[in-house]
N, C-alpha and C positions, 0 to 999 in steps of 0.2 A: 367350420374352417376359419371363419373370421375370429371366433372366440379363441381358437388356438394361436392365431397370429398375434393377437393382443397379449395373450399370456406369455408367448415367447419374447415379445418386445419388452414386456415388464421385467422378465428375468434378466435379459441382456442389459437393460438400463440399470437394474439394481446392481449387477456385477460391475458395470462401468463406474457407477457412482461410488461403489466401495473401493475400486481401484484408484480413482482420483482422490478420494479421501485419504487413502494410505499414502499417496504421493505428497499430499499437502502436509500431513502429519510428519512425514519424513523430512520435508524441506524446512519446517518451522520448529523452533524451540518449543513453542506453545501455540495452540490454536483451539478455539472452542465454538460450539454451536454452528457446525458446518452444515450448510444447506446447499444441495447441488440439484440443478434442474437441467436435464438433458433433453434437447428437442431434436429428434431424429427418428426416422422409421426403422423398423427391424431390418429391412433390406440394406439400408445405408450403414447400420451398425455392423452387419455381417461383412460388408464390403470394406470396412475400416474407415468409415466416414461419419462424422458427427456434424450435423447442421449447425447446432449452437449449444454452447455450455454456459450456464450462469451459476456463479458461486457467491454465496454470502457467508461470511464468518466473523466471529467476534473474538476480542481478547487475544490478539495475535502478537507473537514475538518472532519476527523474521530477521535473522542475523542481528539480533538485539535492537532492531527497530520495532517500536511498540505501537500498534494500531488498535484503536478501540473497536473499529469495524472496517471491513474491507469488502468491496463488491467487485467481482471479476466477470467479464463477459468475453467470450471468444466465438468466432464463426468459422465454419469450414475447417474443422479440425481433422487431421489425418491421424489415425491410430493403428497400432498393431496390437490387437487384443487376442490373447491366447485363452480360449474358453476353458480348457481343461485344468490348467493350473492358475487361472484367474490373474495372469500377468498382463500389465498394460504399459505400452510404450507409445510415445508420441513421435510420429514420423517427421513432422514439419516443425519449424520454429513458430511458436504460437505468437500471433499478434493479439494482445488482449487490451480491452478497455477496462480501466480500473477507477475506483473511487474509494479513497481512504479517509477515515475520520480519526482525528487526534485530539484528545482532551488536554487540558493544562497539565494534568498528572503525567500523561504519556510524554509530552514535550519535555518536561523536567527530567524524567527518567532517562530519556535519550541523551539530552545535552550534558547531564551530569554522570553519565556512565563512562567507564574506562574505554569502551569501544568507540564511542562517538565524541569523546572529550575534545578532539581536534576541531570539531565544528564550533564548539563553544569558544575555543581559543581564537579561531578565525573570526567569529562574530565580534569578539572583544577587540581584536586588533583593527578590523576594518570599519566597523560602524559605531564603536564605543570609545574611540580615541585611545585604545590601549587599556582602558579600565576593565576590571574583571567583572564578568557577568555573574551576578549573584542570584538572580531570580527571574522567572518569566511568568507572566499572568495573562489570562484572557478575561477581559471585562467589557461588558456591553458591546460584544462582537468586535472588539479591538484587541490588539496584541501589545503588551507592555513589557519592558525589560528594565530591571534594576541593576545598577552597576556600582562598583566600589573602586576607590583609588587610594593606594597606600594604606590598606587595611581600614579605611574609613568608608562606610557604606553611604551611598547617596540615596537618601530617602525619596527623592523625586524620581518617579518612574518616567521612562522615555517611551513614547509611542513609536512602534515599529510597524511599518506597512509591509505586508507580505503579498506578493503578486507574481504572476507568470510573465515571462518575457523570453521570446525565442525558444520556447519549450523548456525553460529552466525556472527554478524557484529563485526569486530575488527578495531581499530584505532591504528596506530603506528606513533609516532613522529620521523621523520627521523633525527632530530638533536640530541636528547638525547637517542633515541632508546627505550624509554618507550612505552608500549602498553597497551591496555585495551579492554576487551570484553564488548560490550553494552548489558545490561540485557534485555532479551526478553522472551516471553512466550514459553514454550516447544513445543507448537503445531505449532510454526512458524519455518521454516527451510530456510535459505538463501543459494541459489545456486551460484549466480553470482552478482558481483558489478563492475560497470565501470563508468567512467565519460566521457560523450560525449556531444559536443555542449553546454558546461557549465551546464549540467544536471547530477546529480547523478542518475544512473539507477540501481535499485535493483530488482532482480528476485528470486523467490523461491516458496515454497509451504506452505499451511496452512490448518488446519482443522477449520471449522466454524460450530457452532451449533446454532440453532434458538429456 
């Protein structure tokens, strides 16, 4: 009897993982190496409850935001899982804990893309005294920006501090002391930002509705 319960739990968890994977692929332009861990008993799954979901994925393109890696964690998830046709819906707005990793390459692609070019323009206006942002680098766990004025590139890189404040991402030019808050949706709250191993690591919480 116990062996049968374990087998049923394994089958349900496998279907759920596949359903969540399909949702992630649908939401993202690109996503790779998806690993999903569902912690819940077979009885809870049948009732439409998942105690905990942990997700790790790499090489993500979500609405043209590029992440090298992302870790997601959600607790007490309510689901509507149709076993026969393997359809999965979430009943409640998910509160997730997240941690994202961005490399120098990802930051450049985001800032110089057509979709997010407005952020580059905003940074140029607010913390670079109107000078055009030409390049961004991560060196020795620090962020540097190179700007140009009137088609002349300033070879001197300016150190920029990135930090969380009031749940938002802030940038501060350490040379001229100008700072800016990056516009974000209210449902996203940033808890911590650090730079390690040439990666910008951002963690926080967000509400997601499906």
